[in-house]
N, C-alpha and C positions, 0 to 999 in steps of 0.2 A: 657729397655723401649720398649713398643710396637711401631711398625711402623704405623704412622697415615695415610700413603698413601696405606696401604695394600688393602683396599676394595674400593679405589677410582675408579678404572676401572669399577667395578660392579655397583657402585653408578652412574657413568656417563652413563653407558649403560641403567640402569633402568630409569634414568632421560630422556634420549633421546627417549626411547620407550614410556614413558608417554607423552612426548611433541608431538611425532608423532601421537599418538592415539588421543590426544586432538585436534590437528590441523585437523586431518581427520574428527573428529566429527563436528568441527566448519564448515568446508567446506560442509559437508553434510547438515547441518542446513541452510547454505546460499543457497545451491542448492534447498532445499525444499521451502525456502522463494521466490526465483525467479520463481520457477515453479508455486507456488500459485498465484503470482502476474501476471504471463502470463495468467493463467486461468481466473483470475478476469478481466483482460483487454479484453480477447477474449469474455467473457460473456457480458461485457459492450458494446462491439461493436455490438452485436446482437440487443440491444435495442436503438441504436443510431438513432436519428431523422434526416431525410435527409434535411428538410427545417425548419428553425427556424426563426420566425419573430422577428425583433428587433424593439422595441417600440421607436418612435421618439418624443412622447409627447401626450398630451391629445387633440386629434383631433376627428372629427366625423368618420373618416375612420380607425383610428388606433385600434390596438388590445386591448389596455387598455382604450381607450377613447370612446367606443361605448356607446351612450347615452341610449340605451334600457336596458342596464345592470346597469346603475347608480341607486343609491338609491334616491327614491322620498319620502321626509319626509311627504308630505301630504297624499300619498297613503299608506305608510307603517306604519302609526301610528295607 
């Protein structure tokens, strides 16, 4: 009867090499994702606005409540 454990060492070595290669590839993919995310965040920082007005409601002096920009149904018809 043939020895079933004859090639066990070779199989384990091949399995470990395959696992090491796949783990290395996975970490390279994660490194690429993190580098792309950092580049995106640096690019977004360039276009960041320094001052952003927060609307408090419809008032005459508020950003969204200026009456000169409101729709006038009598004039726009």
